[in-house]
N, C-alpha and C positions, 0 to 999 in steps of 0.2 A: 187809559182815563182822560178826558177832555174837558177842559174848564176854561170858560168866557166871563168876563165882567160885563156889564152894561147898567145903565143907569137910566131910572124911569122917574124923571124929578129929581128927589133929592135922597133918593134910594137907590145904594149900591145891590144890584142884583149878580150873585155869583151862578151860572148854570153850569151844573155838573151834569157828564153823561159818562156812562162806564162803570167799574169797578175800583169803588176807594179800599186800597188795599197798602201794604207796607211799602210797596214801591210808587204808587201812585199820589200817596196821601201829599206830598210834600208839595205838589202843585197845587192841590187845593189849600195849604197851609200856606204859602207864598201869597196866593190872593187875597183870602181872608185875612189874612193880618197884616196886608199892604194896605187893605180897604180901611179898614179898623187905624191904624196908626197913621194913614192917609188923610183922617180928618171926616171920614164919611159919617153923617148922622145916624143912619140908619143901614146897618147891612143884614139882607135877606141871602139862602142861599136857597137855590132851588135843585131838591133831590128827586125829583120827577123822572129823570131818566137813569138813577142809579140803580143797579141791581143788586149792588151786593157792597157792604160796608164790614170793616173790621174794625179788631179793636185800635190800631193805628189811623182810622179814620175816625173814629169816634174820639181818640184823643185829641186828634186837631180840631174837631167840632169845640170840644171843653174848653182847648186851649183859646180858640175864638172867645167861645162865651166870657171865659176870665179875663182876657184883656178887653172888651166889650164893657163890662162892668169897671173896669178900671177907669177907661177911657168915657163913662158915659155913652157910648154907643150903641140905639138899638139895635139889636138884634135877634134875627129869626130863621126857621127853615121852614121848609113849606114841599108841598106835594111828594111828602114819604112815601114810597113803596112798603110793602106789607114787611118785606125781609128788613128794612133799616128802623122799620118803627119797631120791630119787634126787638131788635139789636138793642134799642132805647130804653125799650120798658124791660126787658131784661135787668139792664143796669139800675134801673129807677132813673134814668136821666129824662124822662117825658115830661118828668113833674119841675124839672128848670128849666128847660129849651121852652123858648115861644114857638109853636108849633102851629102850623096855620094847615089848612085844605089845598087851597090856590093861591094863583099868584093875585086876584083880582083880592080876594079874603086879606091876604099876608100884604096889599098896598095901604088897603082900607084901616087894618088895624094898629100895623108897627107905631105908627106915629102915639097911640095912647100906650105903649109897652113901655114899661119902667125901664131907662137904661141903666138901672145899678143894683145891684143886691147881692148874697153870697151864696157861695156855692159850697 
């Protein structure tokens, strides 16, 4: 799995490609938690190139969500493929994550997302 971080205005975008599994999820975790702890106001995870995600990958995203709520950081996921979306739906997590279809939609709407709440 490949993880890259870029910034668009005041939004940190984490681009992921490949499988997010037990062996690769620590790279996503490091990038995600690093951006949130580093003071980013908004963090988006681009899932468009993720072909597979397992429970450790989902746990990493949930950990990021929980930390974002503690730090009042806006957080969202976008461009989920059907496999990743299905996993979130099976776990009923699609109701707690801010999900967007495209990067453009995510960038337009992330500013109006509530940066707190409960999981």
